[in-house]
N, C-alpha and C positions, 0 to 999 in steps of 0.2 A: 504493500500500500504506500501511496505517496505521503510524505511527511509534510502536511500542510498546516498543522496546528502548532503554534508556539506556546511558551509558558503562559503568557497572558490569556490566550484562548482557552487553555486547559483550566486555569483558575476561574474563568468566566463560566465554563461548563460545570465545575464543582458548585460554585455559588448559585448559578442560575437554576441548577437541578434541585438544590436544597430549598431555596426560597420560593414557596408557592403560595398557598392560601392559609396554611396552618397557623403561622405567626399572628395572623389577624383574627383568629377564632379561638384557638385551644385554651387560652388563658382563662376563659370563663369556666370551663370544666375543671381546670386546675384549682381555681379559687373555691368552687363548690365542694371539692373533695377535701381541701385542707384549711380553708377559711382564714388564711393569714398571708399577708404579703411576704413575710419572712420565709414561710415554707414555700411559697411560689418561687421565690428567687433561689432557694436551696435546690428545688427540683430542677430548675434550669441550669444551675451550676453542676449538679450531678450529671445531667444530660450532656453538658458541654465537655466535662472530663471524659465521659464515655465516648463521645464522638471523636474528640481529638486523639484519645488513646487508640481508638480503632484506626484512624487515619495514619498515625505513626507506625502502627503494626503492619498495616497493609503495604506501607511504603517498602518494606523489606521484600515482600513478595512481588511487588510491581517492578522492582529492580532486577529480580531473579527471572521473571517471566514477562519481559516487556513486549507483549504482543496482544493483538485484539482478543477480546473475550473476557479480560479482566478476572473478576471473581470466579466465573465459571471455569476459566483456565486454571486458576490457582487450586480450586477444589479438586478438579480432575487430575492435575499433576500430582497432588499430594495424596488424595484419598481414592482415586480411581474413577472410571467412567460412570459407574452407577450413582455415586454420590453427586458427581458433576451434573448428571442428567436430572436428578431430583431438584437441584438448584435451578437448572435451566427450565424445567417443567413449571416450577413455581413462578419463575420470572415471566414466562409467556402467558400462563393462565391467569395470573392475578397481580403479582408484585409490580411488574413493569407496566403492563397494559392497564391494570386496574388503577394505578397511580395516574397514568395519562388520562384515563376516563374521568377520574374524580376531579383532577385539577382543571380539566377542560370544562366540566360542568360548573365548577366554581367560577370560571371565567364567564360562563353564561348567566349565572345567578347575579353576579355583580354588574354585568352588562344591563340586566333588567332594571337596575336603579336608574340608568340613563335612558333606557327605552322601556317605559312602564308597560307598553303594549305586550311585551314578552311575558310579563307576569299575568296580565289580564286576559290574554287570549285563551280560548277554550282548547283543551287537549286535541291534538291531531287525531289521536286514537285512544280509546279507553275501553277496557274490559275488566270489570271489577276494580281491584286496586291497581292493576297494571295500566299504565298510560304512557303515551309518548307526547312530550311537550315541545314547544318551540325552543325552549332553553336547551333541551337535549339535542335537538337538531343543530342549533348553533354550536354546541360542543363538538358534534361530529364534523361540522364544517371546518372548525379550527384544527381538529386532528388531521383531517384529510388534506387541508391546505398546507400544514406544516410538514406532513409526510411528503407531499408533492415538492415543496421547496427543498427538502433534504435529498430528494432523488436527483436534483440538479447539480449535486456535488457538495463536498464538505465545506467548500468556500462560502456558499450561500448560507448554509446552516450556521457557520461560524459568524458571519456578519450579523445575522439576526440575533444570535445568542449574545454577542458582545454589546449590541445596541440596547437590547431589552434588559440584560443584566445590569449594565452600567446605569440605565435609567432608573431601575427600581432601587439600586443601592443609593443613588443620589436622593431619590424620593424618601427612602427610609431615613437617611441622615437628616433630611429636612424635617421630617415628622419628629425625630428624636430631639432636635434642637428646639423646634417650636413648642414641643410638648412641655418644655420647662419655661420658655419665654412667655408664652401666651396664657398660661394658667395663673389666674389671680389668686385662687384659693387652693393651696396644695393639700392633697389627702395622704401624702407620704407618711407623715408621723402616725396617723391613726391606723393605716394599713400595716405598718411595721411594728405597732405597739404590742402585738400579741407575743412576740418573741417565739419561744419553742412551744407555746400553747397552740393546739390545732383544733379545728372545728369542721363540722360538715353540715351542709344544707343542700341536699340533692334535689328537693322538690319545691323550693321557694316557700318554705314554711317558717321554721325558726332554726337558728344556729345552735348546734349541740356540740358541747366539748367532747373531744375524742382523745384516747390515749392508747398506749401499748400496741397490740396487734392491729387495731383499727387504723392507727396512724400509718402503719406499714402498708395496709391495704389502700389507704388514701394516696400514699406516695406512688404505689404501683399504678393506680388508676390515673393519677395526674401525669405520670411519666409516659403513658401511652400516647397522649397528644404531643408531648414535648419530643419524644423519641421519633414519632412519625414525621414531625415537622423538621427533623434534623437528619433524616436519611437521604439516600440517593447521591451522596457525595462520591460513592464508589463508581458512579456512572462514567467518570473520566477514565477508569481502568478499562472499560469496555472498548474504548477507542484508542488504546495505547499505540496500536500499529500505525496511527496517523499523526502522532505527536513527535515533534523533533526531540531527539535525545531522550527517549522515554525512560531510560534507567534513572535519570535525575529529575526530569521535569514532571513526571507523574506524581512522585512523592512530594515534590515541592508544591504542586498544585493542590494536592489533598490537604497538606498541612496548612498552607496559607489560606485556602478557601474555607475549610471547616473552622479554623480559628476566627477568621473575619466574620463569618455568618453567626457563630455563637456569641461573639461580642455584640453584634447588631441585635440579636434576639434578646440578650440581657438588657440592652439599653431601651429597646422598644417596650419591654415589660416594666422598666423603671418609669416610662412615660405613662403607662396604664395606671400604675400605682400612684403617680403624682396627680393625674387628671381626674381619677374616679375613686369613689369610695368602694368599700367591700361589696355591697349589694349591687352597685352599678357594674362592677366587673363580673360578678358571678351570674347575674341575671340580665345581661345585655341582650337585647332583642335578637333572637336566632343565633345567640353566642357571638354576634359580630361586635366584639369588644373594641376593635379598632374604630368602628363607626361611632360608637358612643364617645370614645376619647376625642375623635376628630370634631364631633359636634360641640364638645366643650371648648375646643380651640378656635374653631372657625364658624360656629353657629350652624345654620341649615346647610351652608355650603360644604360642611365637613363630610356629609354623606357622599356628595359628588366627588370630592377630592379622594376619599378612600376608595370609592368605586373605580376610579381611573387608576389609582395605584395598584389595586388588586388585579385589575385587568392586565396591566403591564406585567405584574409579577407572575400571574398564572400563565400568560401567553409565553413569556420567556422560559418558564419552568417546563411547560409542555414541549417546547422546542428542544430544550436540553435533553430531556428524557427520550424523545423520539430520535434525536441525532445519535445518541449513544446506544440505546437498547438493541437496535437491529443488528449491531455487530456481534452480540452474544449469540443470536439465533443463527447467524451466518457461520460462526465458529462451531456451533453444535452440528450444523449441517455438514461441515467438513469432517467432523468426527463420526458421521453416519448416524447421528441422533436427532436429526430434524429433517424436514423435507429437502430433497436434493436441490431443488430449484433455488433455495435460499443461498446457495454457495456463490453464485455468479455475481460479479460486479457489472454494472452497466457502463456505457461509454464515458460516464462522468466519474468512474472509479469508486462508486458507492454500491452497497448491496440493495438494489432497488426492490427486488421481490421480497426480501426480508423486511424491508421498510413497510411495504404494502400489507404483508401478512400481519405485522404488528399493528398497523393503523386500522385495518379492517376489524380485527378482534377487539381492539380498544373501543372502536365505534359501537360494536355489538354490546359491549359492557355498558356503554352509555345508555343504550336502549333498554337494557335489562332492568335498570333502576336499582340493581343490587350492588353496584360498585362500592358504595360507602361501607356496607356491611362486610363485604369481602375484605376490604382494607383493614377494618377492625380485627377481623379474624386472623389475618396473617401478620399483624404487628409482632406477635409472639414468634412466628416463624422467621421473619426478617432478622430479628435479633439472634435467633438460633443459628442461622447461616453466617451472620457476622461472627458469632462466637466460634463456630467451626473453622472459619477462615483464620481468625486470630490464633486459635489453637494450633493451626498449621504452621505458624511461625516457630513456635516452641518445638513442635514435632520434627520439623526439618533441621532445627539446630541440633537436636539429639541424634536423629537418624542419619542425616547427611551433612555433617559439619564441614565437609570438604567443598561443598558447592560455593561457587563465586557469589558474593553478595555485594553489589555495587553500593548498597545502602544498608546499614544495620539499624534496627529499631532503637530509637533513643531510650536510654535507661532500661534496656533489656536486662533481666526478665520482668522488671517491675511493671512496665507499661502494659504488656499483654496480660499479665496476671491481674492487674487492676481492672482491665476491660472485662476479663472473664469473671471476676468476682462480682462486679456491678451487674453485668449481663445475666449471670446465674441468679442473683438475688431478684432481679426484675422478672425473669421468666418463672421462678418458683412462686413469687407473689401473684403473678397473673394466673398461674395454674390454680392457686388457692382461691383467689378472689374474683376471677373472671373465667371460670372453666368453660362456659358456653362458647366464648370467643376463641380461646386458645386451643381447645380440643378440636373444634371444627376446622380451624385454620391448619392444624397439624394433620388432620384427616385428609384435607384437600391435597396437601403436598404428598402424603403417602399414597394417594391414588395414582401418583406417577410411577410407583413400583411395578404394577402389572403392565403399564404402558411400556416401561423399559424392557421388561422380560419379553414382551411381544415383539418389540423392535429387534432385540437381540436374537430371538428365535428366527425372525424373518431373514436375518443376515446369514444364518447358518446354511 
């Protein structure tokens, strides 16, 4: 593959893939579960440590296997084709395509602020609870448009990614600065006054003090949103084959990108805590806490400002995920674990058929209306695969110490062990407190096993 992406482009892919709609929404659920600005910041700090530790650990593998396919390639090289296929299966069925669908629909929902007719229009089709709306159609148009753009070559996708990621970073910085300048009455002290005391109010009734195991459950529930808002940074590894000097630039992009995004996330939450009181954060209309904060800053114009910001953010996020994800399915096809037609590059040097397969399935997930639930279910599985990959760093150090490592994990073995410790605690707490989501997500991935054995048998 041609090396058309520089370090800056790789950083923009990391940041653009991470920043979608989550940072504008998930803090409401976090406040409902823990009831304290102090705990809300603690959860974001834990997530930041988890995310950056993961990026530092992945860096060693990206330097060892600097080719397209990223995490799929790492898992396959370390643990074999069966485990690599399970990851790729999860990527195609839900993780990558479901994220594309969810973020595209978020684009449609915030567009409806500017074009109310989208909200007011009758469904195009409805049968019982199933319905197809104009917002879903707009989401599909965005997915197909960005898929088409990316078939024209990585240069086009790169330009879009750089423009939209730079725009949303500038907009977020503006929101952060104005969040302190334009607020006349700060709520910071009251939100942070609870210290280590935690509370829950999940149904807008009354705040109840919680302690012990219930606090741990609240942390796990709060972390679901924070973690999901902070994933997708590994997308840059999928496109390693097209990055200049991938042995160095991929790890630099992951570390710089994840660190910058987590700092932005923390600062945005400082704005929420400064602009809004506890109830206003926890019970913002439709969880759109960013809209409530913007209304405090700009009045009625705040809704429009945030709508435009989220549209920019989600559009760039979808582009980054579309750009990177298709390379995984192409690499799987080369290994005989995906449709053969996904192997070929078009005249522009990109895997066009793989891009369209990804785009069409993501569009169908938009129509299903189940993408949001599916993403909740696989949050557990996403972290499991992250943990498996991070464990691969330790495994290779023990089993194959002679392998060349262009980059070695900073503070090894502390960094990967820290990631595995936090990740394990997160997964155990989810199994205890959210078994419906976690077990269904795990079951969905395990469905890939009979598919793998069928494909393997067909090759014999």
